[in-house]
N, C-alpha and C positions, 0 to 999 in steps of 0.2 A: 291217770293212766287209762281209765275207762273211756274218757272222752277221745283219746287218741285212737283207741280201737274202733269207736263208733265212726269217727271221721274217716279213718282209713277204710273201714268196711263199706261205707257208702260211696267213697270215691273209687274204690277198686273196680266195680263193674263199668263205670264210666271210662276209666283209663284203659281197660281191656277192650271196650267197644271202640275207642279211638284207635288203638293199635290194630284192631281187626279191620277197621275202615281204611287205615293207612296201607295195609298189606293187600287189600282186594284190588283187582283190576277194574278198569273203567267199564268193561263189558258186563260186569255183574250188577251195575246200577242201571235203573230204568232210564235215567236221563244222560247216561254216559259220563264223560269227564266232568261236566258242569255239576251234575248231581253229586258226584264223589267229592268235589271240592266243597260243595255246600254242606254235605254231611260231616266232613272233617271240621269245618268251622263250627257247626252246631255241637259236635261232640267235644270240641275244645272248650266251649262254653259250659257244657254239661259237667265237666270235671269239677270246677269250683262250685257250680250250682247244685251239685249232688248233695252237698252238705246241708242244704235247706230243703231238699226233696224235689225241686223242680228238675234238676238234671237227670234224675232217675226216670222221669217221664220222657225226656228226650232219648234216653237209652232204650226205653221200651218202643218208642217210635222207630228208631233205627232197626231194632230187632224185627219188627213186623214188616217194615218197608224193604229191608235189604236182606237180612239174614234168613228169614223164613221164606222169602221169595226164591232164594237160591239154595235149595237143599243139597247136601253132599251127594256126589255121584255114586 
């Protein structure tokens, strides 16, 4: 049971980041629609890779490149 909590807890931020990326418009990405598609692919890789720790690095990269760049109004 503890392993399920650990796996779910590490995959949760990656899944939320993927959902956030999916719902953002192309104008919020520096490279437009191409950049959005690239981030969606990277975050889709991050969900299973988060279990070994690599995916969390991708999520942090997404945070600093997209989320922090576009603060709420």
